C-alpha positions, 0 to 999 in steps of 0.5 A, spaced: 511 630 656 505 626 658 502 622 652 495 621 652 491 615 649 484 617 646 482 611 643 474 610 644 473 616 647 466 617 644 464 610 646 466 611 653 462 617 654 456 614 651 457 608 656 456 613 662 449 613 660 448 606 661 453 603 666 450 601 673 455 604 677 458 610 673 465 612 671 468 613 678 466 606 680 468 603 673 473 597 672 479 602 673 476 605 679 474 598 683 476 599 690 479 593 694 479 595 701 480 590 707 474 593 711 468 590 707 465 587 714 458 587 717 457 594 720 450 595 724 452 602 727 449 608 725 453 612 720 455 619 720 459 621 714 463 627 713 459 631 708 463 634 702 462 636 695 468 634 690 469 636 683 474 633 679 476 635 672 479 630 666 483 634 661 484 631 654 489 634 649 487 638 643 490 637 636 496 641 638 497 636 644 495 642 649 491 639 655 484 642 656 478 640 661 474 636 657 470 632 662 467 633 669 466 628 675 462 631 681 462 627 688 457 629 693 456 626 700 451 628 705 452 626 713 447 621 713 451 617 708 447 618 701 452 619 695 451 623 689 456 622 683 455 626 677 459 625 670 458 630 664 457 628 657 459 632 651 463 639 651 463 642 658 460 649 655 454 645 654 455 638 658 449 634 660 450 630 667 448 624 669 447 623 676 447 616 680 444 617 687 446 611 692 443 610 699 445 606 705 438 603 705 441 599 699 437 603 693 440 607 688 438 610 681 441 614 675 438 620 673 439 624 666 436 630 667 436 633 660 432 627 658 427 626 664 429 619 665 431 615 671 433 608 672 432 604 678 437 599 680 436 592 683 436 593 691 443 592 693 445 585 698 446 586 705 453 584 704 454 590 699 450 595 704 455 593 709 461 594 705 459 601 703 458 603 710 464 600 712 468 604 707 464 610 710 466 609 717 473 607 716 479 612 719 485 607 717 490 612 714 492 607 709 484 606 707 485 598 709 488 597 702 491 590 700 493 586 694 493 587 688 494 595 690 501 597 693 502 603 697 507 608 694 506 613 700 502 618 704 501 626 702 496 631 703 492 634 697 487 640 697 487 640 705 486 632 706 491 627 708 491 622 702 494 615 701 497 614 694 496 607 692 498 603 685 496 597 681 499 594 675 497 589 670 503 587 666 502 589 659 496 592 660 495 598 665 498 602 671 493 605 675 495 610 681 490 613 686 490 618 691 485 616 697 482 621 702 481 617 709 477 622 712 472 622 706 470 615 706 477 613 702 474 616 695 479 618 690 481 625 690 485 624 684 487 618 679 491 617 673 490 611 669 496 609 664 496 604 658 503 600 658 505 600 651 509 595 647 516 598 648 515 599 656 513 606 656 506 609 658 500 613 655 495 616 660 488 614 658 485 617 664 487 623 669 482 626 674 485 632 678 481 636 684 478 642 681 474 644 687 473 641 694 468 644 700 466 640 706 459 641 709 452 639 707 452 639 699 446 642 695 439 639 696 438 639 688 444 634 687 439 629 690 433 631 687 429 624 686 426 626 679 419 625 682 416 626 675 421 623 671 420 617 666 423 610 668 427 607 663 432 601 662 439 603 660 439 602 653 433 607 652 437 612 656 443 611 651 439 612 645 435 618 648 442 621 650 445 620 643 439 623 639 438 629 644 446 631 643 446 629 636 452 624 637 455 621 631 458 615 632 462 610 627 459 603 626 465 600 630 462 605 636 455 604 635 457 596 636 460 598 642 455 602 645 450 597 643 454 592 647 454 596 653 447 598 653 445 590 653 450 589 659 447 594 663 440 592 661 442 585 664 444 588 670 438 593 671 433 587 670 437 582 675 434 581 681 439 581 687 438 576 693 437 580 700 441 575 704 
């Protein structure tokens, strides 16, 4: 039976509201590809809509859906990443929109806010385009990841890769080359002192549809108010009535400060 680690769950949920790149592109899910090359070709991506469900155990140890991640991509390469916050039956969603011109914005629909991030550098845009255009069966994965094998999932070919940091965690990912090497599924396990593993994060495919996603997912929030990440975090906490411990409050404050620094940073274009 799988063991789950649920430490700091509420803090991580709040952190979603302030992170620059969203949960999917967090430390655990950072992509290491060899295809980070300059790409000037016109991008025509495979459009799709993907839902991943993240389960957590209840008091009896039964796994129940607790969070949802949505990834939608248009054929022009524009990408929407949505993360739910709070119980699924009343969840709010944060939307991160990324465009191939290097612009990106995070929108919190329930509080009417948007956070416009610094323009991506030319290297970052080239890396993003290279990832969309790659058709390598192994997604160009290199160290520190190792390839465990190849399989199919939800009708898509996938390469299974894994990374281990001794004494800390083991991360396994199922990447789909035809979908820009996005994660169809992933599993992050903490390595315990006795050498056993406890799952700290797990995502499973709950829906995958090929074709152009709904336009509403890319709504730019024309009348939304521009807010820095820490302010969005506070609005979210108030709107949802979240009660944090002193330790969680401190961690959330740190997350907000770090995100504000990223928000205010000017990136070079060269």
